[in-house]
C-alpha positions as a Markdown table, in Angstrom:
| # | Residue | x | y | z |
|---|---|---|---|---|
| 1 | Met | 4.9 | 207.1 | 58.4 |
| 2 | Thr | 6.3 | 203.9 | 59.9 |
| 3 | Glu | 9.8 | 202.8 | 59.1 |
| 4 | Ser | 10.4 | 199.3 | 57.9 |
| 5 | Pro | 12.8 | 197.1 | 60.0 |
| 6 | Pro | 16.4 | 196.8 | 58.8 |
| 7 | Pro | 17.1 | 193.8 | 56.7 |
| 8 | Val | 18.3 | 190.8 | 58.6 |
| 9 | Arg | 21.9 | 190.1 | 58.0 |
| 10 | Ser | 23.0 | 186.6 | 57.8 |
| 11 | Asp | 26.7 | 185.6 | 58.0 |
| 12 | Arg | 25.9 | 181.9 | 57.5 |
| 13 | Ser | 27.9 | 181.0 | 54.6 |
| 14 | Pro | 29.5 | 177.6 | 54.0 |
| 15 | Trp | 32.7 | 179.4 | 53.1 |
| 16 | Asn | 33.2 | 180.4 | 56.7 |
| 17 | Trp | 34.1 | 176.8 | 57.6 |
| 18 | Leu | 37.3 | 177.4 | 55.7 |
| 19 | Leu | 38.5 | 179.7 | 58.5 |
| 20 | Ile | 38.9 | 176.7 | 60.8 |
| 21 | Leu | 41.8 | 175.5 | 58.7 |
| 22 | Pro | 44.4 | 178.1 | 60.0 |
| 23 | Phe | 43.4 | 177.2 | 63.6 |
| 24 | Ala | 43.3 | 173.5 | 63.3 |
| 25 | Leu | 46.5 | 172.8 | 61.3 |
| 26 | Pro | 49.0 | 174.1 | 64.0 |
| 27 | Leu | 47.2 | 172.0 | 66.6 |
| 28 | Leu | 48.2 | 168.8 | 64.9 |
| 29 | Pro | 51.6 | 167.9 | 66.3 |
| 30 | Phe | 52.2 | 164.9 | 64.0 |
| 31 | Leu | 52.6 | 167.4 | 61.1 |
| 32 | Phe | 55.6 | 169.2 | 62.5 |
| 33 | Asn | 57.1 | 166.7 | 65.0 |
| 34 | Ala | 60.3 | 166.1 | 63.0 |
| 35 | Asp | 63.7 | 167.6 | 62.3 |
| 36 | Glu | 63.8 | 166.6 | 58.6 |
| 37 | Pro | 63.3 | 167.7 | 55.9 |
| 38 | Arg | 65.3 | 170.9 | 56.0 |
| 39 | Leu | 64.6 | 173.8 | 53.8 |
| 40 | Leu | 67.5 | 176.3 | 53.4 |
| 41 | Gly | 69.0 | 174.8 | 56.5 |
| 42 | Leu | 65.9 | 175.4 | 58.6 |
| 43 | Pro | 64.2 | 172.4 | 60.3 |
| 44 | Leu | 60.7 | 171.4 | 59.4 |
| 45 | Phe | 59.1 | 173.1 | 62.4 |
| 46 | Tyr | 60.3 | 176.6 | 61.5 |
| 47 | Trp | 59.4 | 176.7 | 57.8 |
| 48 | Leu | 56.1 | 174.9 | 58.5 |
| 49 | Gln | 55.2 | 177.8 | 60.8 |
| 50 | Leu | 55.8 | 180.2 | 57.8 |
| 51 | Ala | 53.6 | 177.9 | 55.7 |
| 52 | Tyr | 50.8 | 178.2 | 58.3 |
| 53 | Ile | 50.9 | 182.0 | 57.8 |
| 54 | Ala | 50.4 | 181.5 | 54.1 |
| 55 | Val | 47.5 | 179.1 | 54.7 |
| 56 | Gly | 45.9 | 181.6 | 57.0 |
| 57 | Val | 46.2 | 184.5 | 54.6 |
| 58 | Thr | 45.0 | 182.5 | 51.7 |
| 59 | Ser | 42.0 | 181.1 | 53.5 |
| 60 | Thr | 41.0 | 184.5 | 54.9 |
| 61 | Thr | 41.3 | 186.0 | 51.4 |
| 62 | Val | 39.2 | 183.3 | 49.8 |
| 63 | Val | 36.5 | 183.6 | 52.4 |
| 64 | Tyr | 36.4 | 187.4 | 52.2 |
| 65 | Arg | 36.1 | 187.3 | 48.4 |
| 66 | Met | 33.4 | 184.6 | 48.3 |
| 67 | Thr | 31.2 | 186.2 | 51.0 |
| 68 | Arg | 31.5 | 189.9 | 50.4 |
| 69 | Arg | 28.3 | 191.6 | 49.2 |
| 70 | Arg | 28.4 | 193.2 | 45.8 |
| 71 | Ser | 27.4 | 196.8 | 45.5 |
| 72 | Gly | 24.4 | 197.7 | 43.4 |
| 73 | Arg | 26.4 | 199.7 | 40.9 |
């Protein structure tokens, strides 16, 4: 008996474009090239770096949830 070829897997989802956001935002220096405003005494640069982490986690979570395959249960 001949085996059928495995199904072709396609990772081409429009949701994957959202993953560019965490890489592109820190590369835009005009966003963080300032000392003000300060948040809890920290200059803009430092707390914006923490915000970039939140953007990365959020976008990765959204892409994962929107592109994962559902089980047949």
